[in-house]
C-alpha positions in Angstrom: 0.0 0.0 0.0 1.3 3.5 -0.9 2.2 5.5 2.2 0.6 8.6 0.7 -2.7 6.9 -0.2 -4.7 8.8 2.4 -3.4 12.1 1.0 -4.6 11.0 -2.4 -8.1 10.6 -1.0 -8.3 13.9 0.7 -10.0 17.0 -0.8 -7.9 19.8 0.7 -9.1 23.2 1.9 -12.8 22.4 1.8 -15.5 25.0 2.0 -16.3 25.6 5.7 -18.8 27.5 7.8 -18.8 28.9 11.3 -21.4 28.5 14.1 -22.9 32.0 13.9 -23.8 31.9 10.2 -27.4 32.2 9.2 -29.3 29.5 7.3 -29.7 31.9 4.4 -25.9 32.2 4.1 -25.6 28.4 4.3 -27.9 28.0 1.3 -25.8 30.4 -0.7 -22.7 28.2 0.1 -24.6 25.0 -0.8 -25.6 26.5 -4.2 -22.3 28.3 -5.0 -20.2 25.2 -4.4 -22.7 22.5 -5.3 -22.3 20.7 -2.1 -24.6 19.1 0.5 -22.3 18.9 3.6 -20.3 21.6 5.4 -17.7 21.2 8.2 -18.4 23.7 11.0 -15.2 25.2 12.4 -14.2 27.7 15.1 -11.7 30.6 14.6 -8.8 28.2 14.9 -10.3 25.8 12.2 -11.0 23.2 14.8 -14.0 21.1 13.8 -17.0 21.6 16.1 -19.7 20.1 14.0 -21.1 19.1 10.6 -24.0 20.6 8.7 -25.9 18.9 5.9 -28.8 19.9 3.7 -30.9 17.3 5.5 -30.1 18.8 8.9 -31.5 22.1 7.6 -34.5 20.4 6.2 -35.5 18.7 9.5 -34.7 21.7 11.6 -37.2 23.6 9.5 -39.9 21.0 10.3 -39.6 19.2 7.0 -41.0 21.9 4.8 -41.4 21.2 1.1 -38.3 21.7 -1.0 -39.9 24.5 -3.0 -40.4 26.5 0.2 -37.1 25.6 1.9 -35.1 28.5 0.7 -37.7 31.1 1.6 -38.3 29.6 5.0 -34.5 29.4 5.7 -34.1 33.0 4.7 -36.7 34.1 7.3 -35.5 31.7 10.0 -33.6 33.0 13.0 -31.8 29.7 13.4 -28.0 29.8 13.1 -25.7 27.0 12.2 -25.0 26.2 15.8 -28.7 25.5 16.4 -28.9 23.0 13.5 -25.4 21.3 13.1 -24.5 17.8 14.2 -22.1 18.2 17.1 -21.2 14.5 17.4 -18.5 14.5 14.7 -15.6 12.1 14.4 -12.5 13.2 12.6 -9.5 11.3 11.4 -5.8 12.4 11.5 -4.1 13.2 8.2 -1.6 10.4 8.9 -4.3 7.8 9.6 -4.6 4.5 7.7 -7.1 4.6 4.8 -9.3 2.0 6.5 -10.1 4.4 9.4 -12.2 6.9 7.4 -13.6 4.0 5.3 -14.9 2.4 8.5 -16.6 5.7 9.5 -18.3 5.8 6.1 -19.5 2.2 6.4 -20.2 1.7 10.1 -21.5 5.2 11.0 -23.0 6.2 7.7 -20.8 9.3 7.5 -21.0 10.8 4.0 -18.1 13.1 4.6 -15.2 12.6 7.1 -13.2 15.6 8.3 -9.4 15.2 8.2 -7.4 17.1 10.8 -3.7 17.8 11.5 -2.8 19.1 15.0 -6.6 19.5 15.6 -6.9 21.8 12.6 -9.2 20.9 9.6 -7.1 20.3 6.5 -9.5 18.4 4.3 -12.4 16.0 3.8 -12.8 12.4 2.5 -16.1 11.1 1.0 -17.3 7.7 -0.2 -16.8 8.9 -3.8 -13.2 9.7 -3.1 -12.6 6.0 -2.2 -14.4 4.9 -5.3 -12.4 7.2 -7.5 -9.0 6.4 -6.0 -9.5 2.6 -5.9 -10.9 2.5 -9.4 -7.3 2.9 -10.6 -6.1 -0.1 -8.7 -6.0 -3.7 -9.9 -7.6 -5.3 -6.9 -8.7 -8.9 -7.2 -12.3 -8.1 -6.2 -12.6 -5.6 -9.0 -12.3 -8.5 -11.4 -15.3 -10.2 -9.8 -18.5 -10.2 -11.7 -21.2 -7.8 -10.5 -23.3 -10.8 -9.6 -20.9 -11.7 -6.7 -21.6 -8.4 -4.9 -25.1 -7.3 -6.0 -28.2 -7.5 -3.8 -30.6 -10.0 -5.4 -33.8 -8.2 -4.4 -36.1 -6.7 -7.0 -36.4 -3.2 -5.5 -38.4 -1.5 -8.2 -40.7 1.5 -8.2 -42.9 2.4 -11.2 -42.1 5.9 -12.6 -45.8 6.8 -12.2 -45.8 6.1 -8.5 -46.5 9.1 -6.3 -43.6 10.3 -4.0 -45.7 9.5 -0.9 -46.5 6.0 -2.1 -42.9 5.4 -3.2 -41.6 6.4 0.2 -44.2 4.2 1.9 -43.1 1.2 -0.2 -39.4 1.7 0.4 -39.9 2.2 4.1 -42.1 -0.9 4.5 -39.7 -3.0 2.4 -36.6 -1.5 4.1 -35.1 -0.5 0.7 -32.5 2.1 0.9 -32.3 2.2 -3.0 -34.7 1.2 -5.7 -34.7 1.2 -9.5 -37.3 3.6 -11.0 -38.8 1.8 -14.0 -41.1 2.2 -17.0 -42.6 -1.3 -17.2 -39.7 -3.6 -16.6 -37.1 -1.2 -17.9 -35.0 0.8 -15.3 -34.7 4.5 -16.1 -33.1 5.8 -12.9 -32.2 5.3 -9.2 -34.2 6.4 -6.2 -32.8 6.5 -2.7 -34.6 7.1 0.6 -32.4 10.1 1.3 -33.7 11.7 -1.9 -37.0 12.3 -0.1 -35.4 14.6 2.4 -36.4 18.1 1.4 -37.9 16.9 -1.9 -41.5 16.5 -3.0 -41.0 15.7 -6.7 -42.6 17.7 -9.5 -46.3 17.8 -10.1 -47.0 14.9 -7.7 -44.5 12.6 -9.6 -41.1 11.2 -8.8 -39.5 13.6 -11.4 -36.8 15.6 -9.7 -36.4 13.1 -6.9 -34.7 10.2 -8.6 -31.4 10.2 -10.5 -32.4 9.7 -14.2 -30.3 8.2 -17.0 -28.0 6.2 -14.6 -26.7 3.3 -16.7 -27.9 -0.2 -15.8 -25.2 -2.9 -15.6 -25.1 -6.6 -16.4 -24.4 -9.3 -13.9 -21.4 -10.5 -15.8 -19.6 -7.1 -16.0 -16.7 -6.7 -13.6 -16.9 -4.6 -10.5 -14.0 -2.5 -11.7 -15.8 -1.7 -15.0 -19.0 -0.4 -13.4 -17.5 1.8 -10.6 -17.2 4.7 -13.0 -20.9 4.8 -13.5 -21.3 5.5 -9.8 -18.7 8.2 -9.9 -19.7 9.9 -13.1 -23.4 10.1 -12.1 -23.0 10.6 -8.4 -25.2 7.6 -7.9 -25.3 5.6 -4.6 -26.5 2.5 -6.5 -26.9 0.9 -9.9 -29.7 -1.2 -11.4 -28.5 -4.7 -12.4 -30.3 -6.2 -15.4 -30.3 -9.3 -17.5 -29.8 -9.4 -21.3 -33.4 -8.5 -21.7 -32.9 -5.4 -19.7 -35.1 -6.8 -16.8 -34.1 -5.9 -13.3 -32.4 -8.7 -11.4 -31.0 -6.7 -8.4 -29.2 -3.7 -7.1 -25.5 -2.9 -6.8 -24.9 -0.4 -4.0 -22.0 1.9 -3.3 -21.8 0.3 0.1 -21.2 -3.2 -1.4 -18.4 -1.8 -3.5 -16.9 -0.1 -0.5 -17.1 -3.3 1.4 -15.1 -5.0 -1.3 -12.5 -2.2 -0.9 -12.5 -2.6 2.8 -11.8 -6.4 2.4 -8.9 -5.6 0.0 -7.4 -3.2 2.5 -7.7 -5.7 5.3 -6.0 -8.3 3.1 -3.2 -6.0 2.2 -2.7 -5.2 5.9 -2.0 -8.8 6.8 0.6 -9.3 4.0 
């Protein structure tokens, strides 16, 4: 393993926010930088919290996405009132498996990286996918079928957002393929419902459209770039007739990376 692998994963000098910033200013940062998570720092750049778009949404009592910006602009809440204070950081000289375990075991979307208690960067799940996509790991030569979830998690494109969320909650699906008939046309995740209501009572605007489906026989390494390019947390797996046979999630790919790191550590 390369000694500077963790540094390859880090996005340095990330956009940050301080505790006394208003939610209106937070929205401007989210829009300007096209991000959904912000580390909260003090004057010494010590991490004191994390703020996500979903944190803002729930703090404003789950208002509809169309109203969220206006409500946030009128809110007297500050970042300190909304942020998650239970934040775990990793040191800049940590082993790569440390932030990866935080992503997998604690569900952290973005992990702050510190040096001498000062924020220096961030690592996300996508950073792991991108970095390891260049590696020739044995598991990346595995067929998708070895790592996919063989559950037909499918939502018809005409399903209302309310009904889709009910189905996914009852079935305990984190991700589902949005389909026209038997043909997948996009990926829907439960987190997409946070702050979103769709357009005109439909799923439009909630699910990720045009995310390529993959075949069971394709290699894991071949399909990772679909996740990276489309920012998709999952991919629909189909047979030769383009019928859904399962779902490949970002988590299962990261689990394969975790196993490779553990294997390398014992060599």
